[in-house]
mmCIF entry with sequence, helices, sheets and N, C-alpha, C, O atoms, coordinates in Angstrom:
data_MODEL
# 
_entry.id   MODEL 
# 
_entity.id                         1 
_entity.type                       polymer 
_entity.pdbx_number_of_molecules   1 
# 
_entity_poly.entity_id                      1 
_entity_poly.type                           'polypeptide(L)' 
_entity_poly.nstd_linkage                   no 
_entity_poly.nstd_monomer                   no 
_entity_poly.pdbx_seq_one_letter_code       
;(UNK)(UNK)(UNK)(UNK)(UNK)(UNK)(UNK)(UNK)(UNK)(UNK)(UNK)(UNK)(UNK)(UNK)(UNK)(UNK)
(UNK)(UNK)(UNK)(UNK)(UNK)(UNK)(UNK)(UNK)(UNK)(UNK)(UNK)(UNK)(UNK)(UNK)(UNK)(UNK)
(UNK)(UNK)(UNK)(UNK)(UNK)(UNK)(UNK)(UNK)(UNK)(UNK)(UNK)(UNK)(UNK)(UNK)(UNK)(UNK)
(UNK)(UNK)(UNK)(UNK)
;
_entity_poly.pdbx_seq_one_letter_code_can   XXXXXXXXXXXXXXXXXXXXXXXXXXXXXXXXXXXXXXXXXXXXXXXXXXXX 
_entity_poly.pdbx_strand_id                 A 
# 
loop_
_entity_poly_seq.entity_id 
_entity_poly_seq.num 
_entity_poly_seq.mon_id 
_entity_poly_seq.hetero 
1 1  UNK n 
1 2  UNK n 
1 3  UNK n 
1 4  UNK n 
1 5  UNK n 
1 6  UNK n 
1 7  UNK n 
1 8  UNK n 
1 9  UNK n 
1 10 UNK n 
1 11 UNK n 
1 12 UNK n 
1 13 UNK n 
1 14 UNK n 
1 15 UNK n 
1 16 UNK n 
1 17 UNK n 
1 18 UNK n 
1 19 UNK n 
1 20 UNK n 
1 21 UNK n 
1 22 UNK n 
1 23 UNK n 
1 24 UNK n 
1 25 UNK n 
1 26 UNK n 
1 27 UNK n 
1 28 UNK n 
1 29 UNK n 
1 30 UNK n 
1 31 UNK n 
1 32 UNK n 
1 33 UNK n 
1 34 UNK n 
1 35 UNK n 
1 36 UNK n 
1 37 UNK n 
1 38 UNK n 
1 39 UNK n 
1 40 UNK n 
1 41 UNK n 
1 42 UNK n 
1 43 UNK n 
1 44 UNK n 
1 45 UNK n 
1 46 UNK n 
1 47 UNK n 
1 48 UNK n 
1 49 UNK n 
1 50 UNK n 
1 51 UNK n 
1 52 UNK n 
# 
_struct_asym.id          A 
_struct_asym.entity_id   1 
# 
loop_
_struct_conf.conf_type_id 
_struct_conf.id 
_struct_conf.pdbx_PDB_helix_id 
_struct_conf.beg_label_comp_id 
_struct_conf.beg_label_asym_id 
_struct_conf.beg_label_seq_id 
_struct_conf.pdbx_beg_PDB_ins_code 
_struct_conf.end_label_comp_id 
_struct_conf.end_label_asym_id 
_struct_conf.end_label_seq_id 
_struct_conf.pdbx_end_PDB_ins_code 
_struct_conf.beg_auth_comp_id 
_struct_conf.beg_auth_asym_id 
_struct_conf.beg_auth_seq_id 
_struct_conf.end_auth_comp_id 
_struct_conf.end_auth_asym_id 
_struct_conf.end_auth_seq_id 
_struct_conf.pdbx_PDB_helix_class 
_struct_conf.details 
_struct_conf.pdbx_PDB_helix_length 
HELX_P HELX_P1 AA1 UNK A 6  ? UNK A 9  ? UNK A 6  UNK A 9  5 ? 4  
HELX_P HELX_P2 AA2 UNK A 18 ? UNK A 21 ? UNK A 18 UNK A 21 5 ? 4  
HELX_P HELX_P3 AA3 UNK A 24 ? UNK A 42 ? UNK A 24 UNK A 42 1 ? 19 
# 
_struct_conf_type.id          HELX_P 
_struct_conf_type.criteria    ? 
_struct_conf_type.reference   ? 
# 
loop_
_atom_site.group_PDB 
_atom_site.id 
_atom_site.type_symbol 
_atom_site.label_atom_id 
_atom_site.label_alt_id 
_atom_site.label_comp_id 
_atom_site.label_asym_id 
_atom_site.label_entity_id 
_atom_site.label_seq_id 
_atom_site.pdbx_PDB_ins_code 
_atom_site.Cartn_x 
_atom_site.Cartn_y 
_atom_site.Cartn_z 
_atom_site.occupancy 
_atom_site.B_iso_or_equiv 
_atom_site.pdbx_formal_charge 
_atom_site.auth_seq_id 
_atom_site.auth_comp_id 
_atom_site.auth_asym_id 
_atom_site.auth_atom_id 
_atom_site.pdbx_PDB_model_num 
ATOM 1   N N  . UNK A 1 1  ? 10.096 -28.143 6.846   1.00 0.00 ? 1  UNK A N  1 
ATOM 2   C CA . UNK A 1 1  ? 9.195  -29.060 7.489   1.00 0.00 ? 1  UNK A CA 1 
ATOM 3   C C  . UNK A 1 1  ? 9.690  -29.270 8.915   1.00 0.00 ? 1  UNK A C  1 
ATOM 4   O O  . UNK A 1 1  ? 10.875 -29.491 9.164   1.00 0.00 ? 1  UNK A O  1 
ATOM 5   N N  . UNK A 1 2  ? 8.763  -29.195 9.812   1.00 0.00 ? 2  UNK A N  1 
ATOM 6   C CA . UNK A 1 2  ? 9.093  -29.426 11.211  1.00 0.00 ? 2  UNK A CA 1 
ATOM 7   C C  . UNK A 1 2  ? 9.282  -30.936 11.493  1.00 0.00 ? 2  UNK A C  1 
ATOM 8   O O  . UNK A 1 2  ? 8.648  -31.784 10.866  1.00 0.00 ? 2  UNK A O  1 
ATOM 9   N N  . UNK A 1 3  ? 10.156 -31.232 12.435  1.00 0.00 ? 3  UNK A N  1 
ATOM 10  C CA . UNK A 1 3  ? 10.481 -32.620 12.722  1.00 0.00 ? 3  UNK A CA 1 
ATOM 11  C C  . UNK A 1 3  ? 9.254  -33.454 13.232  1.00 0.00 ? 3  UNK A C  1 
ATOM 12  O O  . UNK A 1 3  ? 9.209  -34.676 13.095  1.00 0.00 ? 3  UNK A O  1 
ATOM 13  N N  . UNK A 1 4  ? 8.318  -32.763 13.793  1.00 0.00 ? 4  UNK A N  1 
ATOM 14  C CA . UNK A 1 4  ? 7.126  -33.457 14.323  1.00 0.00 ? 4  UNK A CA 1 
ATOM 15  C C  . UNK A 1 4  ? 5.957  -33.523 13.314  1.00 0.00 ? 4  UNK A C  1 
ATOM 16  O O  . UNK A 1 4  ? 4.825  -33.832 13.686  1.00 0.00 ? 4  UNK A O  1 
ATOM 17  N N  . UNK A 1 5  ? 6.245  -33.233 12.064  1.00 0.00 ? 5  UNK A N  1 
ATOM 18  C CA . UNK A 1 5  ? 5.194  -33.283 11.031  1.00 0.00 ? 5  UNK A CA 1 
ATOM 19  C C  . UNK A 1 5  ? 4.658  -34.681 10.878  1.00 0.00 ? 5  UNK A C  1 
ATOM 20  O O  . UNK A 1 5  ? 5.442  -35.615 10.712  1.00 0.00 ? 5  UNK A O  1 
ATOM 21  N N  . UNK A 1 6  ? 3.331  -34.869 10.928  1.00 0.00 ? 6  UNK A N  1 
ATOM 22  C CA . UNK A 1 6  ? 2.752  -36.229 10.853  1.00 0.00 ? 6  UNK A CA 1 
ATOM 23  C C  . UNK A 1 6  ? 3.062  -36.958 9.532   1.00 0.00 ? 6  UNK A C  1 
ATOM 24  O O  . UNK A 1 6  ? 3.036  -38.188 9.488   1.00 0.00 ? 6  UNK A O  1 
ATOM 25  N N  . UNK A 1 7  ? 3.349  -36.219 8.474   1.00 0.00 ? 7  UNK A N  1 
ATOM 26  C CA . UNK A 1 7  ? 3.713  -36.861 7.200   1.00 0.00 ? 7  UNK A CA 1 
ATOM 27  C C  . UNK A 1 7  ? 4.981  -37.699 7.339   1.00 0.00 ? 7  UNK A C  1 
ATOM 28  O O  . UNK A 1 7  ? 5.140  -38.711 6.656   1.00 0.00 ? 7  UNK A O  1 
ATOM 29  N N  . UNK A 1 8  ? 5.872  -37.282 8.214   1.00 0.00 ? 8  UNK A N  1 
ATOM 30  C CA . UNK A 1 8  ? 7.127  -38.007 8.375   1.00 0.00 ? 8  UNK A CA 1 
ATOM 31  C C  . UNK A 1 8  ? 6.986  -39.401 9.022   1.00 0.00 ? 8  UNK A C  1 
ATOM 32  O O  . UNK A 1 8  ? 7.892  -40.232 8.969   1.00 0.00 ? 8  UNK A O  1 
ATOM 33  N N  . UNK A 1 9  ? 5.850  -39.606 9.610   1.00 0.00 ? 9  UNK A N  1 
ATOM 34  C CA . UNK A 1 9  ? 5.545  -40.905 10.233  1.00 0.00 ? 9  UNK A CA 1 
ATOM 35  C C  . UNK A 1 9  ? 4.902  -41.925 9.291   1.00 0.00 ? 9  UNK A C  1 
ATOM 36  O O  . UNK A 1 9  ? 4.757  -43.095 9.645   1.00 0.00 ? 9  UNK A O  1 
ATOM 37  N N  . UNK A 1 10 ? 4.529  -41.492 8.125   1.00 0.00 ? 10 UNK A N  1 
ATOM 38  C CA . UNK A 1 10 ? 3.865  -42.370 7.168   1.00 0.00 ? 10 UNK A CA 1 
ATOM 39  C C  . UNK A 1 10 ? 4.928  -43.232 6.423   1.00 0.00 ? 10 UNK A C  1 
ATOM 40  O O  . UNK A 1 10 ? 5.990  -42.737 6.048   1.00 0.00 ? 10 UNK A O  1 
ATOM 41  N N  . UNK A 1 11 ? 4.611  -44.517 6.227   1.00 0.00 ? 11 UNK A N  1 
ATOM 42  C CA . UNK A 1 11 ? 5.512  -45.421 5.530   1.00 0.00 ? 11 UNK A CA 1 
ATOM 43  C C  . UNK A 1 11 ? 5.643  -45.122 4.034   1.00 0.00 ? 11 UNK A C  1 
ATOM 44  O O  . UNK A 1 11 ? 6.640  -45.477 3.405   1.00 0.00 ? 11 UNK A O  1 
ATOM 45  N N  . UNK A 1 12 ? 4.634  -44.471 3.484   1.00 0.00 ? 12 UNK A N  1 
ATOM 46  C CA . UNK A 1 12 ? 4.701  -44.183 2.039   1.00 0.00 ? 12 UNK A CA 1 
ATOM 47  C C  . UNK A 1 12 ? 5.186  -42.769 1.714   1.00 0.00 ? 12 UNK A C  1 
ATOM 48  O O  . UNK A 1 12 ? 4.948  -42.274 0.612   1.00 0.00 ? 12 UNK A O  1 
ATOM 49  N N  . UNK A 1 13 ? 5.849  -42.129 2.643   1.00 0.00 ? 13 UNK A N  1 
ATOM 50  C CA . UNK A 1 13 ? 6.396  -40.803 2.428   1.00 0.00 ? 13 UNK A CA 1 
ATOM 51  C C  . UNK A 1 13 ? 7.929  -40.828 2.605   1.00 0.00 ? 13 UNK A C  1 
ATOM 52  O O  . UNK A 1 13 ? 8.463  -41.330 3.594   1.00 0.00 ? 13 UNK A O  1 
ATOM 53  N N  . UNK A 1 14 ? 8.588  -40.269 1.609   1.00 0.00 ? 14 UNK A N  1 
ATOM 54  C CA . UNK A 1 14 ? 10.027 -40.138 1.669   1.00 0.00 ? 14 UNK A CA 1 
ATOM 55  C C  . UNK A 1 14 ? 10.320 -38.619 1.534   1.00 0.00 ? 14 UNK A C  1 
ATOM 56  O O  . UNK A 1 14 ? 10.055 -38.021 0.491   1.00 0.00 ? 14 UNK A O  1 
ATOM 57  N N  . UNK A 1 15 ? 10.856 -38.027 2.580   1.00 0.00 ? 15 UNK A N  1 
ATOM 58  C CA . UNK A 1 15 ? 11.155 -36.596 2.591   1.00 0.00 ? 15 UNK A CA 1 
ATOM 59  C C  . UNK A 1 15 ? 12.651 -36.409 2.388   1.00 0.00 ? 15 UNK A C  1 
ATOM 60  O O  . UNK A 1 15 ? 13.477 -36.965 3.112   1.00 0.00 ? 15 UNK A O  1 
ATOM 61  N N  . UNK A 1 16 ? 12.973 -35.595 1.365   1.00 0.00 ? 16 UNK A N  1 
ATOM 62  C CA . UNK A 1 16 ? 14.393 -35.327 1.074   1.00 0.00 ? 16 UNK A CA 1 
ATOM 63  C C  . UNK A 1 16 ? 14.554 -33.816 0.902   1.00 0.00 ? 16 UNK A C  1 
ATOM 64  O O  . UNK A 1 16 ? 13.589 -33.134 0.559   1.00 0.00 ? 16 UNK A O  1 
ATOM 65  N N  . UNK A 1 17 ? 15.740 -33.289 1.131   1.00 0.00 ? 17 UNK A N  1 
ATOM 66  C CA . UNK A 1 17 ? 15.984 -31.859 0.911   1.00 0.00 ? 17 UNK A CA 1 
ATOM 67  C C  . UNK A 1 17 ? 15.894 -31.535 -0.558  1.00 0.00 ? 17 UNK A C  1 
ATOM 68  O O  . UNK A 1 17 ? 16.169 -32.382 -1.407  1.00 0.00 ? 17 UNK A O  1 
ATOM 69  N N  . UNK A 1 18 ? 15.522 -30.350 -0.853  1.00 0.00 ? 18 UNK A N  1 
ATOM 70  C CA . UNK A 1 18 ? 15.370 -29.891 -2.217  1.00 0.00 ? 18 UNK A CA 1 
ATOM 71  C C  . UNK A 1 18 ? 16.713 -29.906 -2.985  1.00 0.00 ? 18 UNK A C  1 
ATOM 72  O O  . UNK A 1 18 ? 16.726 -30.114 -4.198  1.00 0.00 ? 18 UNK A O  1 
ATOM 73  N N  . UNK A 1 19 ? 17.808 -29.693 -2.297  1.00 0.00 ? 19 UNK A N  1 
ATOM 74  C CA . UNK A 1 19 ? 19.094 -29.585 -2.908  1.00 0.00 ? 19 UNK A CA 1 
ATOM 75  C C  . UNK A 1 19 ? 19.569 -30.901 -3.542  1.00 0.00 ? 19 UNK A C  1 
ATOM 76  O O  . UNK A 1 19 ? 20.567 -30.906 -4.262  1.00 0.00 ? 19 UNK A O  1 
ATOM 77  N N  . UNK A 1 20 ? 18.882 -31.994 -3.289  1.00 0.00 ? 20 UNK A N  1 
ATOM 78  C CA . UNK A 1 20 ? 19.323 -33.211 -3.924  1.00 0.00 ? 20 UNK A CA 1 
ATOM 79  C C  . UNK A 1 20 ? 19.172 -33.216 -5.428  1.00 0.00 ? 20 UNK A C  1 
ATOM 80  O O  . UNK A 1 20 ? 19.725 -34.070 -6.121  1.00 0.00 ? 20 UNK A O  1 
ATOM 81  N N  . UNK A 1 21 ? 18.427 -32.267 -5.916  1.00 0.00 ? 21 UNK A N  1 
ATOM 82  C CA . UNK A 1 21 ? 18.281 -32.111 -7.354  1.00 0.00 ? 21 UNK A CA 1 
ATOM 83  C C  . UNK A 1 21 ? 19.534 -31.573 -8.051  1.00 0.00 ? 21 UNK A C  1 
ATOM 84  O O  . UNK A 1 21 ? 19.668 -31.684 -9.269  1.00 0.00 ? 21 UNK A O  1 
ATOM 85  N N  . UNK A 1 22 ? 20.440 -30.995 -7.279  1.00 0.00 ? 22 UNK A N  1 
ATOM 86  C CA . UNK A 1 22 ? 21.655 -30.443 -7.906  1.00 0.00 ? 22 UNK A CA 1 
ATOM 87  C C  . UNK A 1 22 ? 22.637 -31.498 -8.215  1.00 0.00 ? 22 UNK A C  1 
ATOM 88  O O  . UNK A 1 22 ? 22.964 -32.330 -7.369  1.00 0.00 ? 22 UNK A O  1 
ATOM 89  N N  . UNK A 1 23 ? 23.123 -31.478 -9.433  1.00 0.00 ? 23 UNK A N  1 
ATOM 90  C CA . UNK A 1 23 ? 24.162 -32.378 -9.861  1.00 0.00 ? 23 UNK A CA 1 
ATOM 91  C C  . UNK A 1 23 ? 25.440 -31.598 -10.017 1.00 0.00 ? 23 UNK A C  1 
ATOM 92  O O  . UNK A 1 23 ? 25.433 -30.368 -9.975  1.00 0.00 ? 23 UNK A O  1 
ATOM 93  N N  . UNK A 1 24 ? 26.550 -32.309 -10.198 1.00 0.00 ? 24 UNK A N  1 
ATOM 94  C CA . UNK A 1 24 ? 27.814 -31.617 -10.404 1.00 0.00 ? 24 UNK A CA 1 
ATOM 95  C C  . UNK A 1 24 ? 27.736 -30.764 -11.683 1.00 0.00 ? 24 UNK A C  1 
ATOM 96  O O  . UNK A 1 24 ? 28.272 -29.657 -11.738 1.00 0.00 ? 24 UNK A O  1 
ATOM 97  N N  . UNK A 1 25 ? 27.070 -31.293 -12.685 1.00 0.00 ? 25 UNK A N  1 
ATOM 98  C CA . UNK A 1 25 ? 26.922 -30.580 -13.950 1.00 0.00 ? 25 UNK A CA 1 
ATOM 99  C C  . UNK A 1 25 ? 26.126 -29.290 -13.814 1.00 0.00 ? 25 UNK A C  1 
ATOM 100 O O  . UNK A 1 25 ? 26.494 -28.250 -14.361 1.00 0.00 ? 25 UNK A O  1 
ATOM 101 N N  . UNK A 1 26 ? 25.005 -29.385 -13.056 1.00 0.00 ? 26 UNK A N  1 
ATOM 102 C CA . UNK A 1 26 ? 24.203 -28.201 -12.894 1.00 0.00 ? 26 UNK A CA 1 
ATOM 103 C C  . UNK A 1 26 ? 24.920 -27.121 -12.083 1.00 0.00 ? 26 UNK A C  1 
ATOM 104 O O  . UNK A 1 26 ? 24.797 -25.931 -12.376 1.00 0.00 ? 26 UNK A O  1 
ATOM 105 N N  . UNK A 1 27 ? 25.665 -27.543 -11.068 1.00 0.00 ? 27 UNK A N  1 
ATOM 106 C CA . UNK A 1 27 ? 26.451 -26.605 -10.272 1.00 0.00 ? 27 UNK A CA 1 
ATOM 107 C C  . UNK A 1 27 ? 27.516 -25.962 -11.133 1.00 0.00 ? 27 UNK A C  1 
ATOM 108 O O  . UNK A 1 27 ? 27.757 -24.761 -11.017 1.00 0.00 ? 27 UNK A O  1 
ATOM 109 N N  . UNK A 1 28 ? 28.170 -26.745 -12.008 1.00 0.00 ? 28 UNK A N  1 
ATOM 110 C CA . UNK A 1 28 ? 29.198 -26.184 -12.893 1.00 0.00 ? 28 UNK A CA 1 
ATOM 111 C C  . UNK A 1 28 ? 28.553 -25.130 -13.850 1.00 0.00 ? 28 UNK A C  1 
ATOM 112 O O  . UNK A 1 28 ? 29.123 -24.063 -14.080 1.00 0.00 ? 28 UNK A O  1 
ATOM 113 N N  . UNK A 1 29 ? 27.372 -25.456 -14.391 1.00 0.00 ? 29 UNK A N  1 
ATOM 114 C CA . UNK A 1 29 ? 26.681 -24.482 -15.299 1.00 0.00 ? 29 UNK A CA 1 
ATOM 115 C C  . UNK A 1 29 ? 26.319 -23.222 -14.532 1.00 0.00 ? 29 UNK A C  1 
ATOM 116 O O  . UNK A 1 29 ? 26.521 -22.120 -15.042 1.00 0.00 ? 29 UNK A O  1 
ATOM 117 N N  . UNK A 1 30 ? 25.803 -23.350 -13.349 1.00 0.00 ? 30 UNK A N  1 
ATOM 118 C CA . UNK A 1 30 ? 25.428 -22.186 -12.558 1.00 0.00 ? 30 UNK A CA 1 
ATOM 119 C C  . UNK A 1 30 ? 26.665 -21.327 -12.265 1.00 0.00 ? 30 UNK A C  1 
ATOM 120 O O  . UNK A 1 30 ? 26.619 -20.101 -12.360 1.00 0.00 ? 30 UNK A O  1 
ATOM 121 N N  . UNK A 1 31 ? 27.756 -21.984 -11.912 1.00 0.00 ? 31 UNK A N  1 
ATOM 122 C CA . UNK A 1 31 ? 28.987 -21.261 -11.562 1.00 0.00 ? 31 UNK A CA 1 
ATOM 123 C C  . UNK A 1 31 ? 29.513 -20.558 -12.818 1.00 0.00 ? 31 UNK A C  1 
ATOM 124 O O  . UNK A 1 31 ? 29.895 -19.390 -12.747 1.00 0.00 ? 31 UNK A O  1 
ATOM 125 N N  . UNK A 1 32 ? 29.539 -21.246 -13.966 1.00 0.00 ? 32 UNK A N  1 
ATOM 126 C CA . UNK A 1 32 ? 30.006 -20.639 -15.177 1.00 0.00 ? 32 UNK A CA 1 
ATOM 127 C C  . UNK A 1 32 ? 29.136 -19.461 -15.574 1.00 0.00 ? 32 UNK A C  1 
ATOM 128 O O  . UNK A 1 32 ? 29.661 -18.450 -16.040 1.00 0.00 ? 32 UNK A O  1 
ATOM 129 N N  . UNK A 1 33 ? 27.839 -19.555 -15.408 1.00 0.00 ? 33 UNK A N  1 
ATOM 130 C CA . UNK A 1 33 ? 26.903 -18.473 -15.704 1.00 0.00 ? 33 UNK A CA 1 
ATOM 131 C C  . UNK A 1 33 ? 27.196 -17.229 -14.861 1.00 0.00 ? 33 UNK A C  1 
ATOM 132 O O  . UNK A 1 33 ? 27.151 -16.103 -15.356 1.00 0.00 ? 33 UNK A O  1 
ATOM 133 N N  . UNK A 1 34 ? 27.509 -17.465 -13.529 1.00 0.00 ? 34 UNK A N  1 
ATOM 134 C CA . UNK A 1 34 ? 27.829 -16.349 -12.661 1.00 0.00 ? 34 UNK A CA 1 
ATOM 135 C C  . UNK A 1 34 ? 29.132 -15.692 -13.078 1.00 0.00 ? 34 UNK A C  1 
ATOM 136 O O  . UNK A 1 34 ? 29.238 -14.466 -13.078 1.00 0.00 ? 34 UNK A O  1 
ATOM 137 N N  . UNK A 1 35 ? 30.123 -16.496 -13.432 1.00 0.00 ? 35 UNK A N  1 
ATOM 138 C CA . UNK A 1 35 ? 31.433 -15.950 -13.849 1.00 0.00 ? 35 UNK A CA 1 
ATOM 139 C C  . UNK A 1 35 ? 31.228 -15.152 -15.141 1.00 0.00 ? 35 UNK A C  1 
ATOM 140 O O  . UNK A 1 35 ? 31.731 -14.034 -15.254 1.00 0.00 ? 35 UNK A O  1 
ATOM 141 N N  . UNK A 1 36 ? 30.503 -15.700 -16.108 1.00 0.00 ? 36 UNK A N  1 
ATOM 142 C CA . UNK A 1 36 ? 30.274 -14.968 -17.374 1.00 0.00 ? 36 UNK A CA 1 
ATOM 143 C C  . UNK A 1 36 ? 29.610 -13.654 -17.117 1.00 0.00 ? 36 UNK A C  1 
ATOM 144 O O  . UNK A 1 36 ? 29.999 -12.643 -17.702 1.00 0.00 ? 36 UNK A O  1 
ATOM 145 N N  . UNK A 1 37 ? 28.596 -13.633 -16.241 1.00 0.00 ? 37 UNK A N  1 
ATOM 146 C CA . UNK A 1 37 ? 27.878 -12.407 -15.913 1.00 0.00 ? 37 UNK A CA 1 
ATOM 147 C C  . UNK A 1 37 ? 28.806 -11.400 -15.238 1.00 0.00 ? 37 UNK A C  1 
ATOM 148 O O  . UNK A 1 37 ? 28.724 -10.205 -15.524 1.00 0.00 ? 37 UNK A O  1 
ATOM 149 N N  . UNK A 1 38 ? 29.670 -11.849 -14.367 1.00 0.00 ? 38 UNK A N  1 
ATOM 150 C CA . UNK A 1 38 ? 30.573 -10.985 -13.661 1.00 0.00 ? 38 UNK A CA 1 
ATOM 151 C C  . UNK A 1 38 ? 31.563 -10.335 -14.630 1.00 0.00 ? 38 UNK A C  1 
ATOM 152 O O  . UNK A 1 38 ? 31.914 -9.163  -14.491 1.00 0.00 ? 38 UNK A O  1 
ATOM 153 N N  . UNK A 1 39 ? 32.002 -11.124 -15.617 1.00 0.00 ? 39 UNK A N  1 
ATOM 154 C CA . UNK A 1 39 ? 32.924 -10.570 -16.613 1.00 0.00 ? 39 UNK A CA 1 
ATOM 155 C C  . UNK A 1 39 ? 32.237 -9.533  -17.447 1.00 0.00 ? 39 UNK A C  1 
ATOM 156 O O  . UNK A 1 39 ? 32.825 -8.483  -17.704 1.00 0.00 ? 39 UNK A O  1 
ATOM 157 N N  . UNK A 1 40 ? 31.007 -9.773  -17.891 1.00 0.00 ? 40 UNK A N  1 
ATOM 158 C CA . UNK A 1 40 ? 30.260 -8.808  -18.672 1.00 0.00 ? 40 UNK A CA 1 
ATOM 159 C C  . UNK A 1 40 ? 30.046 -7.507  -17.851 1.00 0.00 ? 40 UNK A C  1 
ATOM 160 O O  . UNK A 1 40 ? 30.219 -6.404  -18.370 1.00 0.00 ? 40 UNK A O  1 
ATOM 161 N N  . UNK A 1 41 ? 29.677 -7.658  -16.592 1.00 0.00 ? 41 UNK A N  1 
ATOM 162 C CA . UNK A 1 41 ? 29.470 -6.473  -15.758 1.00 0.00 ? 41 UNK A CA 1 
ATOM 163 C C  . UNK A 1 41 ? 30.741 -5.651  -15.576 1.00 0.00 ? 41 UNK A C  1 
ATOM 164 O O  . UNK A 1 41 ? 30.711 -4.420  -15.575 1.00 0.00 ? 41 UNK A O  1 
ATOM 165 N N  . UNK A 1 42 ? 31.879 -6.371  -15.420 1.00 0.00 ? 42 UNK A N  1 
ATOM 166 C CA . UNK A 1 42 ? 33.165 -5.679  -15.291 1.00 0.00 ? 42 UNK A CA 1 
ATOM 167 C C  . UNK A 1 42 ? 33.513 -4.917  -16.506 1.00 0.00 ? 42 UNK A C  1 
ATOM 168 O O  . UNK A 1 42 ? 34.182 -3.889  -16.407 1.00 0.00 ? 42 UNK A O  1 
ATOM 169 N N  . UNK A 1 43 ? 33.083 -5.376  -17.694 1.00 0.00 ? 43 UNK A N  1 
ATOM 170 C CA . UNK A 1 43 ? 33.312 -4.698  -18.941 1.00 0.00 ? 43 UNK A CA 1 
ATOM 171 C C  . UNK A 1 43 ? 32.276 -3.596  -19.224 1.00 0.00 ? 43 UNK A C  1 
ATOM 172 O O  . UNK A 1 43 ? 32.347 -2.902  -20.238 1.00 0.00 ? 43 UNK A O  1 
ATOM 173 N N  . UNK A 1 44 ? 31.330 -3.458  -18.317 1.00 0.00 ? 44 UNK A N  1 
ATOM 174 C CA . UNK A 1 44 ? 30.325 -2.445  -18.447 1.00 0.00 ? 44 UNK A CA 1 
ATOM 175 C C  . UNK A 1 44 ? 29.155 -2.862  -19.356 1.00 0.00 ? 44 UNK A C  1 
ATOM 176 O O  . UNK A 1 44 ? 28.347 -2.038  -19.785 1.00 0.00 ? 44 UNK A O  1 
ATOM 177 N N  . UNK A 1 45 ? 29.100 -4.147  -19.626 1.00 0.00 ? 45 UNK A N  1 
ATOM 178 C CA . UNK A 1 45 ? 27.985 -4.694  -20.478 1.00 0.00 ? 45 UNK A CA 1 
ATOM 179 C C  . UNK A 1 45 ? 26.914 -5.274  -19.583 1.00 0.00 ? 45 UNK A C  1 
ATOM 180 O O  . UNK A 1 45 ? 27.200 -5.697  -18.463 1.00 0.00 ? 45 UNK A O  1 
ATOM 181 N N  . UNK A 1 46 ? 25.701 -5.297  -20.058 1.00 0.00 ? 46 UNK A N  1 
ATOM 182 C CA . UNK A 1 46 ? 24.601 -5.894  -19.216 1.00 0.00 ? 46 UNK A CA 1 
ATOM 183 C C  . UNK A 1 46 ? 24.705 -7.384  -19.115 1.00 0.00 ? 46 UNK A C  1 
ATOM 184 O O  . UNK A 1 46 ? 25.070 -8.056  -20.080 1.00 0.00 ? 46 UNK A O  1 
ATOM 185 N N  . UNK A 1 47 ? 24.391 -7.905  -17.972 1.00 0.00 ? 47 UNK A N  1 
ATOM 186 C CA . UNK A 1 47 ? 24.328 -9.327  -17.770 1.00 0.00 ? 47 UNK A CA 1 
ATOM 187 C C  . UNK A 1 47 ? 23.039 -9.896  -18.393 1.00 0.00 ? 47 UNK A C  1 
ATOM 188 O O  . UNK A 1 47 ? 21.983 -9.287  -18.225 1.00 0.00 ? 47 UNK A O  1 
ATOM 189 N N  . UNK A 1 48 ? 23.079 -11.006 -19.085 1.00 0.00 ? 48 UNK A N  1 
ATOM 190 C CA . UNK A 1 48 ? 21.886 -11.522 -19.747 1.00 0.00 ? 48 UNK A CA 1 
ATOM 191 C C  . UNK A 1 48 ? 20.715 -11.904 -18.830 1.00 0.00 ? 48 UNK A C  1 
ATOM 192 O O  . UNK A 1 48 ? 19.557 -11.871 -19.247 1.00 0.00 ? 48 UNK A O  1 
ATOM 193 N N  . UNK A 1 49 ? 21.022 -12.259 -17.601 1.00 0.00 ? 49 UNK A N  1 
ATOM 194 C CA . UNK A 1 49 ? 20.016 -12.698 -16.678 1.00 0.00 ? 49 UNK A CA 1 
ATOM 195 C C  . UNK A 1 49 ? 19.631 -11.689 -15.628 1.00 0.00 ? 49 UNK A C  1 
ATOM 196 O O  . UNK A 1 49 ? 18.978 -12.025 -14.640 1.00 0.00 ? 49 UNK A O  1 
ATOM 197 N N  . UNK A 1 50 ? 20.038 -10.432 -15.842 1.00 0.00 ? 50 UNK A N  1 
ATOM 198 C CA . UNK A 1 50 ? 19.716 -9.389  -14.831 1.00 0.00 ? 50 UNK A CA 1 
ATOM 199 C C  . UNK A 1 50 ? 18.203 -9.152  -14.794 1.00 0.00 ? 50 UNK A C  1 
ATOM 200 O O  . UNK A 1 50 ? 17.521 -9.112  -15.818 1.00 0.00 ? 50 UNK A O  1 
ATOM 201 N N  . UNK A 1 51 ? 17.716 -8.996  -13.548 1.00 0.00 ? 51 UNK A N  1 
ATOM 202 C CA . UNK A 1 51 ? 16.280 -8.793  -13.367 1.00 0.00 ? 51 UNK A CA 1 
ATOM 203 C C  . UNK A 1 51 ? 15.949 -7.303  -13.388 1.00 0.00 ? 51 UNK A C  1 
ATOM 204 O O  . UNK A 1 51 ? 14.917 -6.917  -13.938 1.00 0.00 ? 51 UNK A O  1 
ATOM 205 N N  . UNK A 1 52 ? 16.757 -6.495  -12.829 1.00 0.00 ? 52 UNK A N  1 
ATOM 206 C CA . UNK A 1 52 ? 16.473 -5.060  -12.859 1.00 0.00 ? 52 UNK A CA 1 
ATOM 207 C C  . UNK A 1 52 ? 17.716 -4.227  -13.084 1.00 0.00 ? 52 UNK A C  1 
ATOM 208 O O  . UNK A 1 52 ? 17.636 -3.000  -13.134 1.00 0.00 ? 52 UNK A O  1 
# 
């Protein structure tokens, strides 16, 4: 969103970055998932969340 967006001037609008949804727990789960996938790939096994 550009700084001059008219929505930002409204009293009933609160704009926050999307990253505020991340919690310590969700970051830990994401990190563990990446580590688990890396271990599987190092063993020559497919990663469960691979797209292609």
